[in-house]
N, C-alpha and C positions, 0 to 999 in steps of 0.2 A: 645499330645498324638493323639487326634484326629483333624485332619485338616479341617475337613468341618462338620457343623451341623446336616448334614443326618446320617453321620457315628457315631456322639454322641448319637442322637436319637436311631440308630439301636443297639447300645451298652447297652443303658439303657435299652431298651426293653427284651434284651437278658439276662441282669443281673436279671431284675425283673422275667423272666421267670425261671430262674433257682431258684433263692430264693424262689418263691412261689413253685415249684416243690420239690425242698429240704424241706421245711417247712411241706408241705404236707405229706410227705414221712416220716420225722422225727415223725410226729404226729402218722401217722399209725403205725410206730414201738412202740411208747408208748402206743396207745390205745390197741393193740393186737386185742383180739376177738371182744372186743366192737366196732372195726372200721366199720362203715357203709358198706354193700356190694355196694353202688352205687358209693362210691369213688374208683373205679377199676384205675389199673396203667394207662389206656387208659384216663380216666374221669381226672386223675390228671393231664397227659399231656396237655389235652385239656384245662383245666383250668389254666395251667401255661401259654400256648401259649397265650390265650386270654388276660390274664393279661400283659403280657409282649409285645403284641401288643397295648393294650391300653395306658400303659406307654410311649411305643416309640412314638405313635402317639400323646399323649399329648404332651411328649417332643419337638417332631418336631414342633408343632403347636406355642408352647411357643416361641422357637429358631425364627420362622418365624414371629410372631406377635410382639414381644419386641426386637428382636436383629437385624433379617434380613430385615425386612422392614424399620426401622431407619438408618441402615446402608446404605442401598440402596438408601434412599433418600437423606441422607447428601452426599453422593458421587456424586449423580446426581446433587445437588445443587451447589456442589464445581466446577463441570465440568459447569455448566452454569455460574458461576461467573467468571471463567477462561476464558471463551469464546471456551472451547473445549469439548463441552459435547459429541460430537461424539467420543472422544477419551477414553469416561468412559466407560469400558466393562460392561455387566449386571452381577450383584452379584447373583450367584446361590447357592440353598442350598446345591447342592452335590458337590461344588466347593470347592478347598483348600484355605481356607480365608487367611490363613498366606501369601500363594503366592500370591493371589490377591491383599491383601494390599501391598504386598512388590512391585508388578509391578505397580499399580497405583501411590505409592510414588514416584518410580522413573520417571513415566509420569509428575507427578505434578513438582518434582525438575527441570525436564527439561524445563517444561513450565515456572517455576518461574525464571529461569535462562535466558531464552529466554526475558522474559517480563523485568526483571532487564537490560538485554542489551540495550532493545528497549527503556527503559527509560532514561538510559545514553546517548544513540545516540541522543535522543529527546532532553535532556537536552544540550547536547553539540551542536546539530543544533540550539536552541532557543537562546543560549548565542552567538552564530556566526552570527544568523541572526540579532538579536539587535544591535551587535557591527558594522555589514555590514551597515544596515540600518542608524544607529547614524552618521555614516562615510559618507554615500552617502547624507543625508540631511545636516551634518556639512559644507561640501565643498561648495556648493552653498550659504549657508547662510553667511557664512564668506565672499564669495566673494563679496555678496550684501552689507552686511555691511559695507566692505572696500569701495565700490564705492559710497556709500551714505554718510559716513563720509568724504570722499575726497570732495564730493559736497558741505557739509555743513560747511566746513572749507574755502570755497571761491571758490573752481573750477567751481562753477556752473555759475560764472561771465563770464568764457569763453566759448562760445556756442561751438566751436569745442570740447572741453574738456567734456563738458556737455553731449553732443550727443553721444561721445563715450562711458562715462561712463554709461549713462542711457541704450544704447543699449547692454552694457555688462551685467547690471544688469537684463535687459529683458530676455537675453539669459538663464540667470541662474533660474530666475523664471519660465522660459520655463522648464528648466531642472527637476526642483523640480516637478512642474504640472505633466511630463511625468512618474517620477517616482511614485507619489501617484496613478495617474490613472492606471500603471502596477500592483501596488499592489492591488489596489481595483478590477481590473480584475482576478486576482489570487485569491483574498478571494472570489469573486462572483463563480467562476468555482468551488472551492473546497467545498463551502458550498451547492452547487447545486443549487444557485439561478439562475444562468445564463441558461437558456432555449434554447435548440437548436431547430432551425426550420428546420428538416430534409425535404429536397426537392429536385427535380432534377435541376442540373443546368451545364451550359458547363464550365468544368475545364478550357478548351484552352481559352476561350474568358477570363475569370478571371486572367488567366496567362498573356494575353497578356495587360490587364488593370493594373495589378501588375508592369511589366515592364514598361508600358508608364508613369505612376506615379512615379516611381523612377529612370527614366532615367536622370533628371537633377542632381539627387544626385550622381549618378553612373558617370557621365560626370566630375563632379567636381573632383573626386577620380580616374580619368582616367581608369576606370573599364567599359568592353563592357557587355551588358545586352542582352540576345538573347534566342530565344526558340530553342530547339534541332531540327536539322533536321527530326529526326524521329516522332516528335510531330504532330499527324493529326491535319487536319483542326476544328475538333470538336470532342468531348468527352464527353458525359452527364455522372455525376456522382450523387450519393445521398449524401447529407450532407448540412451543414448551411453554405450556400455561404459565408456570413460576417464573420464567424470565420475562414474558410479556407481562406478567402483572407488575414485575419491578419496573419495567419501561414506563407503564401508564403511571405507577407510584412516583418515579421519578419527575415524570414530566408534570404531573399534578403540582407535586411540590413545589418544582421550579416556578409554575404559574402563581402559586401562592406567596411565594418568597419575593417574587417581583411584581406582584399584583398590588392593586390600591385599594384602599377602603372603599367600601360599597360596590367594588367590582365583581366581575363573574369568570368563572371557568367552566367551558363548556367541553363536554366529550361527545363525539359524533363518530359512529360506526356505519359505514353502509355498503353493500354488496355493488360491486362494479365487475362484471365479466366474471373471470374467475378468480377474482381477488375480493378481500373485504378491507376497504380504506379506513384507517384510524385517524383521527383528527382530534388534537388536544388544543383547544384555542383560550384565550384570555382577553381582558380588556385593561392589561397591565400595562407598565410604562414604556413597553415596546423595546426594541432593540436596534440601532443604528447600523447604517450599510457598513460601517467601517468594522463593528463589532462582528456582524454576521458570520464572516468566514472563519472565525476564530472560537465560536460559542463552543464546539465539541472539544475543544483541547482541554487538557487537564488543568486543573486550578484557573481556569480562566473564567473571570467575574465580569459580567457586564456593569454590575455596581458593586464594588468590592464590600463598601462599608455595610450596605445592607444585606448581603449575603453571608458575610461572616457574624453578624448581629443575629440572624436566624438560625446558625449554628451550620451553615451549608460547609460541604468538604470542598466544593469545587469540582467534584468528579462525577456529579450525577448525569450530566447530558453526554460526558465521554463514555460512561457505562452504558447508556442508553445507546448511542452510537454503533458500539462494539455488539451488543446483543442482537440489535436489527441486523448488523453485516452478518453475524452468526446464523442468522435465518435465510441468507442470501438475498437480502432486501437491503433498500435506504432509506434514510430519514432525510425530510426536506423541512425546511424553516422559510415562513414568510411575516415579516413584522415592519410594522409603521410606528415610529417613536411615537408616545403619546396617546396611541390608538390600541395597541396590543401586539399579542404574537401567535401564530398558529404552527403546529407541530404535526407534520403528516408522515405516514408509513404505511405499508400494506403486507398482508398476509395472504397465503393461498387458500383456497376454500376447497373443501374435499369434492372429488369426483371430476 
């Protein structure tokens, strides 16, 4: 009947006032001439109003002290536990409590549904991650095991075969080492252990060093590495030069891995307002629209066979995404199947 405590308290006060006034009036009629003159109709009204006000205030205080405050604290506690304290509206004495509880129930139901969906997605990601990690470790381990068993069975007596198998085993060990180092890098970034040294550095010089260090790998894949003609001779930016160097290296290596013979990879860095925009583009196989949303996931590969043959861990782009986000920025990708891919991100310039 009464949707708010304030309305219930007011009703209690009105009823009390009517009861007191009615009782005094009945007593007046019963007493007749013996009724004191001081208890005039105006006096009875004032007494009734006073009693009603006292009962109304007492009722309101009782609601506030033993109902309103505990309920308010409970709603706030639930909001804190659910991580959505800002979503919990303040419960007021004059508010329609049934409507308030109904609204909060809808909000909590929505939050719980989202949380359940997130938990299911995380569980799916965890299972997929463990499966991928097991596969990535199992393949080189089986290869190493096969090479060693072959040598134990007598192949070590042939120097040529022995050298060949040991070289292959060493390459698989190197692949496992790279995988573990990449996993460690992601773990340190996500846990906040990796501290960035934000300082000024020349982005163009870093790009030249990256191209120079990866030139032999590109030549073996028959891919040309170059700086875009629009790139200035020097451009100072703010960031961690070591991690940005790793970002550029991972992007260029990725372009080589998925490149095509006689193709090209171009680094372009230009100034735009207070930012420097980095772009790594290639003329490789491209990425389909279906694969684009997932390329920054751990162990996700557009072309699994090609990436594994090239020794990739499947973590390069995941590391790139984390490192750029650690700088407070985002990385974007555009791609067309059969034409190529372009990754872009930006860093602040000093001043």
